[in-house]
C-alpha positions, 0 to 999 in steps of 0.5 A: 700770593697777592700781587700787589704785597708780592708775598707767596702764599703756599699750603699744603695738599693733603698729605703731601709736599707744599706747594705755591698757591696760585690764582688765575683770579687775581686783579692783574696790575695796570701794566706800565708802559716806558718810551723806546724809540722815537718815528716821526717824531711819534713817540712808541712804547714798550711793555716795562714788566711784563709777568713772566707769562708772557716770557714763558709764551714767546718760549713756547711758540719759538720752540713750538712754531719757529723763533719768527712765529715769536718774534712777531709775537713777541714785537706785536705784545710787547710794544702794541699792534700801532707800535709793531705795524709803524716799525713794520712799515717803516721801509727805513729800518735797518738791521742795527734799529732792528736788532736794538729794538728786538733786543730791548724788547727779548732782555723786557719780555724774558729778562736779560736771558739769552734769546733763542737762536733761529734752528741751524744745522745743530753743530753738524759740520757741513 
């Protein structure tokens, strides 16, 4: 598969089934960014279309370390350190603003799927 062409490359392993061939040595395309929020006249951007591996890492961190750790990871990866720190240090940030930013970030990272929920009582009644 070449990143530019979008074509999938398949092969066979010995006499086995056809498999998708992947290469970690493929050239990594520059990641496009788009504006997400403005703070005191400074516009901060987010990765526009990150690769699926980033979303998988996010979901893995949520599973292994909890949603809070996954949230910190995905915000910094998608926004970049400068934007993440600006948002983190903005004391007037409301829950509604935070939720909007998170929704935009997660939607781009894993697609329009439902974001992971914090571990609760898993349906057990109190």
